[in-house]
C-alpha positions in Angstrom: -11.5 -27.9 11.8 -10.9 -28.8 15.5 -8.7 -25.7 15.8 -11.4 -23.4 14.5 -13.9 -24.7 17.0 -11.2 -24.1 19.8 -10.7 -20.6 18.7 -14.3 -20.0 18.3 -14.9 -21.3 21.7 -12.2 -19.2 23.2 -13.5 -15.8 21.5 -16.9 -16.5 22.8 -15.6 -17.1 26.4 -13.3 -14.1 26.4 -16.2 -11.5 25.0 -18.5 -12.9 27.4 -16.6 -12.9 30.7 -15.2 -9.4 29.7 -18.4 -7.9 29.0 -20.6 -9.4 31.8 -17.8 -9.2 34.4 -19.3 -11.0 37.3 -17.2 -9.4 40.0 -18.5 -6.0 39.0 -22.1 -7.3 39.8 -21.1 -8.6 43.2 -21.0 -5.3 45.1 -24.8 -4.6 43.5 -25.9 -7.9 44.6 -24.6 -7.8 48.0 -26.5 -4.7 48.5 -29.7 -5.3 47.2 -29.9 -8.6 49.0 -28.4 -7.4 52.3 -31.9 -7.6 54.0 -32.6 -11.0 52.8 -31.7 -14.5 54.6 -29.2 -16.5 53.0 -31.7 -18.9 51.3 -33.6 -15.9 49.6 -30.1 -14.3 48.6 -29.2 -17.5 46.8 -32.9 -17.8 45.2 -32.3 -14.2 44.0 -28.8 -15.3 42.5 -30.4 -18.1 40.9 -33.2 -16.6 39.4 -31.1 -13.5 38.0 -28.5 -16.2 36.1 -31.5 -18.1 34.8 -33.2 -14.9 33.5 -29.8 -13.7 31.8 -29.2 -16.9 30.3 -32.7 -17.2 29.0 -32.5 -13.6 27.6 -29.0 -14.3 25.9 -30.2 -17.3 24.1 -33.3 -15.7 23.1 -31.7 -13.0 21.4 -29.1 -15.2 20.0 -31.9 -16.9 18.1 -34.3 -14.1 17.2 -32.7 -11.0 18.3 -32.1 -9.6 14.8 -35.5 -10.7 13.5 -37.0 -9.2 16.8 -35.3 -5.6 16.5 -36.0 -5.4 12.8 -39.7 -6.0 13.6 -39.6 -3.4 16.0 -37.3 -1.2 14.3 -34.9 -1.3 17.4 -31.2 -1.1 16.4 -28.3 -2.2 18.7 -27.0 1.4 18.5 -30.3 2.6 20.5 -29.8 -0.2 22.7 -26.4 0.6 23.6 -27.3 4.2 24.2 -30.3 3.3 26.8 -27.9 1.1 28.2 -25.2 3.5 28.8 -27.3 5.8 30.4 -28.8 2.9 32.9 -25.2 2.0 33.8 -24.3 5.5 34.2 -26.9 6.3 36.7 -26.0 3.2 38.7 -22.3 3.6 38.4 -22.8 7.2 40.1 -24.6 5.5 43.0 -22.0 2.8 43.2 -19.2 5.4 43.2 -20.9 7.4 46.1 -21.5 4.1 47.7 -25.0 5.2 47.6 -26.8 2.0 46.6 -29.5 1.7 49.3 -29.6 -1.2 51.6 -33.1 -2.4 51.4 -34.9 -4.2 54.3 -37.6 -6.6 53.2 -40.7 -7.7 55.4 -40.9 -11.3 55.5 -44.6 -11.5 53.6 -42.9 -9.2 50.9 -39.7 -11.5 50.4 -40.8 -13.6 47.5 -42.0 -10.5 45.3 -38.8 -8.7 46.1 -36.6 -11.5 45.1 -38.6 -12.0 41.8 -38.4 -8.2 41.2 -34.8 -7.8 41.5 -33.8 -11.0 40.0 -35.5 -9.9 36.9 -34.2 -6.4 36.9 -31.7 -4.8 37.6 -29.8 -8.2 38.3 -30.8 -10.5 35.6 -31.4 -7.4 33.1 -29.2 -5.3 32.5 -26.5 -6.0 35.1 -25.7 -9.7 34.1 -27.4 -9.4 30.3 -26.9 -5.9 29.4 -26.8 -4.4 26.1 -23.2 -5.7 25.4 -24.2 -9.2 26.1 -27.3 -9.0 23.9 -25.3 -7.4 21.1 -22.6 -10.0 21.6 -25.0 -13.0 21.4 -26.7 -11.8 18.1 -23.2 -11.1 16.4 -21.7 -14.4 17.6 -24.8 -16.3 16.5 -24.5 -14.7 13.2 -20.8 -15.6 12.9 -21.4 -19.1 13.9 -21.2 -21.7 11.3 -22.9 -24.9 11.4 -24.9 -26.5 14.6 -21.2 -27.4 16.2 -20.5 -23.7 16.4 -23.9 -22.8 17.6 -23.5 -25.5 20.4 -20.1 -24.0 21.4 -21.8 -20.7 21.7 -24.7 -22.1 23.9 -22.4 -24.2 26.2 -20.1 -20.6 26.7 -23.2 -18.9 27.8 -24.0 -21.7 30.1 -20.3 -21.6 31.5 -20.4 -17.9 31.9 -23.6 -17.8 33.8 -22.6 -20.8 36.1 -19.4 -18.6 36.7 -21.6 -15.6 37.6 -23.9 -17.6 39.8 -20.6 -19.1 41.9 -19.3 -15.5 42.1 -22.8 -14.1 43.5 -23.6 -17.1 45.6 -20.0 -16.8 47.2 -20.4 -13.2 47.5 -21.3 -13.1 51.4 -18.2 -15.3 52.3 -16.2 -12.8 50.2 -17.8 -10.1 52.2 -17.0 -11.6 55.5 -13.5 -11.6 54.5 -12.8 -8.1 53.2 -15.4 -6.5 55.6 -17.7 -3.8 55.3 -14.9 -1.2 54.6 -13.5 -3.4 51.9 -17.0 -3.6 50.3 -17.3 -0.3 50.2 -14.2 0.5 48.5 -14.8 -2.4 46.0 -18.1 -0.7 45.1 -16.4 2.5 44.6 -13.8 1.0 42.2 -16.3 -1.0 40.2 -18.7 2.1 40.0 -16.0 4.1 38.4 -15.3 1.1 36.1 -19.3 0.9 35.5 -19.3 4.7 34.6 -16.4 4.0 32.0 -18.2 1.4 30.4 -21.3 3.3 30.2 -19.6 6.3 28.6 -18.0 3.9 26.2 -21.0 2.0 25.5 -23.1 5.2 25.1 -20.9 6.8 22.5 -20.6 3.7 20.7 -24.2 3.7 20.2 -24.5 7.4 19.5 -21.8 7.8 17.0 -23.4 5.7 14.4 -27.0 7.3 14.9 -25.2 11.0 14.6 -23.6 9.8 11.7 -26.7 8.4 9.9 -28.9 11.4 10.7 -25.9 13.8 9.3 -25.2 11.4 6.5 -21.5 11.3 7.6 -19.4 8.4 6.1 
């Protein structure tokens, strides 16, 4: 039995860390918070991670019922998420994400806006993380595995928070050129993920439309 719990914990961790990939979020976070003070940037990271964590927990518990009520499918979510990621990846690939300068009186509203979207959703908690939350909750047997799943979500979010908060120090080490190179590389990766996500959702939809087994 303890081995089953360990295997479940490892499976939860590896799937979430692969899907969320905190390092891929860092270039976007750095660019979008470049005009903020370190305190405001830290606040943005904290709000984004909290938003993502709450979203994952919410969908883990009520996602299946919510999708059923609104007649939304995870395939449709994958298609929409793939399009969003593709557009963002194209901008990252060309290092075209705008560096925004924010006026002091607008900082609070700006931090709230970007921490919810696009950082919290869909960068940290995207279609993949939402779908994974629903599937793993469905696979969890008993409250012990449910607790393991929730603890794993928390650990992943804390790792993401540490990466984002440390990103400015990392930027000072690698420099602007290094950040641009990293953004282009991550942009390519994001675009590949977007294409995979898009077609992973589109194929079942087309099969259903054309009644292909």
